[in-house]
C-alpha positions, 0 to 999 in steps of 0.5 A: 500500500505504501509503495502504491501511495508513493508511485501513484497518489504522491506523483499525482499530487505533485502534478496538481500542486505544480498546476496550481503554481502555474496558475497562481504565478501567472495570475500574479504577473497578469495583474500588471497586464490585462484579464486576457493575459490570465491563462485560466481566462484565456483557456476558458475563452478559447473553449467557448470559441470552439464550442459547437452550437449544440453544446452551447445550446445545451449549456444555456438550456441546462444551466441558464445564466449559470452556464459560465459557472458550469464551465469553470467547474468543468475546466477545474475538473479537466485541469485537475485530471490532466495535472494528476496524469502529468504528475504520474507521467513525470515520475515514471518518465521525467522526459515525457512528463517535462514534454507534457508540461511544455506542451501544456504551456504552448497550448495556454500560450496560444490561447492567450495570444489569440485573444482579441487585442493580445500582444507579445507582452501578454505572453509573459504571465504564461511563460513565467507561470509555466517555468515556475510550475516546471521547476516546482514539479521537478523539485517534488519529483526529485524528492519522490524519486529519492524516496523511491530508491531509499531503504524502506527500513532506514531513516533515509526514507522518512527524510526524503518523504519529509523533503517531498512534503516540504516541497509540496507545502512550499509550492502550494503556499507560493501558489495560494499567495501568488493567486491572492496577491494577483487578485489584490494587485489587479483590483488595485490597478484597475479601479473600474468599479470605483470610477463607475460608482462615482460616475454621474450620468448626464440628463438626457436631451430627450427623456423617455416619454411618461409611462402609462398606468396599468403596465403590470397585471396584479397577479403574483408570479408575473415578472416585473414590467421593468427588469431590475439590473440584478435580474436582467439575463446575461448571455455572452462569450466573456468568461471573465467580465471585462474590466474596461477603464472608461477613462481610456475607452475609445470607439473606433468607427471605420471601414466603408465610410467617408470619414473614419474617427474615434470617440472617447467616453467623455465625448459620448457623455457630452453628446445629446443622449436619449432615454428609451425603454427597450426589451432585449431578447436572446436568440437562445431563449426557448419557448417560455424561457427567461432570457428576455428583459425590459429596461430603461436605457440611456445612450447616443443614437447610432444613426448619429454615429453613422451620419458622421461617418457617412457610409458608402452606398454599397455598405449593408452591414455594421460589424461591431466588436467587443473588447473580448473579441465577440462580434455582431453583424447588424444590418445597416438600415436598422441603425439608420432608421427611426428606431432608438438604436443606441450606444448605451451608457446607462441602464435603469438610471445607473451606469451600465453594470460591468456584466452588462457592458460597462462602459458602453454597449449597443442596444438595438430594438427588434433584433436578437442580441447575437446580431446587435447587442454587443457589450464592451463595444470598442469598434464599429466597422461599416462593411458588407455581409458578403465581405465579413462574418460575425462571431456566431455567423461563423458558427452556423447561426443566421446573419440577421436575427429579427425577433420573432413574436412570442407570448410567454405564460408565467402564471400558472407555472409548469406542474403547479397545483392550483385550487379548482374553480376560477384561476388567474393567469398572466404573462408577457408577450413581445414583438419589438418594433411591431407591437403586440395587438392581441394575446389568446389562450387555449385551455385543453384544446378548447376555443381560443380566448382573448385575454386582457392586455395591459398598457403598452409603453411602446412597440419596442417593449414587451406587453403584459397580459392577464385573464381568468379561467374556470377549471375542474379538478384534474390535469390541464394544458394551457397554451398561449399565442400572440398577434403583432400589428404587422405579421399577425398571429405568431406561427405555431410551427415549432423550431429550436433556437438555431439558427434564428430563434425558437418559434411555436406556441408555449404550453403549460400543464398544471393540476387543479385540486 
């Protein structure tokens, strides 16, 4: 048993500790660079980039807005297993183990250097971390080999084991101190939150129109008409929320334009900003899903940005790019018409939360976020669909993503038990830029009944509704569908989220007792 412990468990532990040294030292050094220079973040972002569409859909449908936490757990398990294997390999054949460590370092380095905006200097944290991990592993393995060759009945064996545990303990302490120090230094160098918290948004030149009464039905369980920032869904490709310094942020506008220019954050704040309520929807939202939210936004009209740039007549698309490398393809006419497509700086009367795009993001009514709602935006390239492709288009999604008409039943919820008799029902419907003109419900394949619509703030926001039905005891099925003012009744043809959003009528089963 002791022999087995020495030849398997302790070498595996060596690999795990060495991996911790790599990541901890790299975290410390990366504090003086940017988040993209951190190996763990770079590896996770690369994994997201190469994730096939079906796996991405599965992650969102299974874990929702916790998909990134699930990714971190999966990465941690993968790194743990690989580190253990490398440790055992290094103990048995040092040369092969050493080559494995080098190969892992090369993979991490490639992940770092392929991040958007990465430069040669961003390689330094990975190089330093890998070298430190290499020597930590060598130190521990040498002591294990000495122990393996020692006389088991002599004091020499106990001495070498003690040396191994000293080496492992020191290496573990170095990894933990380095990782903690890296986080402290990184926070101290990037005072993004402090600047955001102190930021006073300017008053809009064009405030949002007064809201009508009766926007929200008086039914417990129906979501708020205006989504609080903390409850607003977050789906993006950033494994770590970018820490963008608004004081150095710039937006580059270029491509097929007569005038290329850059804007800084202060120029944006000094411009004539407008305030608007807009409902955003993720293309990955399944029937009845919660990947939609309605908020008040403050920002600068994108049509004004394009007016200054003066696009060439052949341009038909604007490719927006985030600081983390994500890109979205937005039809140029959508950004030039009279809808309130903006470069947003505020959300629900506060500066944008970091996770929702601070300091600047795009908000475009009527399009799914994957082709319009670029967060942490730093670049607008005026171009053509036949010349450039966006992040998700390259992965099998559509070039253009107009939002489909949808009605969501929120009360009663699936499999809920309710008292027999009169039952209150309610929900939310949306058809951005077209508006909801009617919502209907159907109980147990009966006739469709029109519900009572709550007030409409604008065609760019969702509209809530309520109704009551009478049910006997037993299992029941309730369906809902909406009608918009342009395309009529939403289609009953069921489709998944790929390539351009889910469709069909949502149904809910509940039990009356």
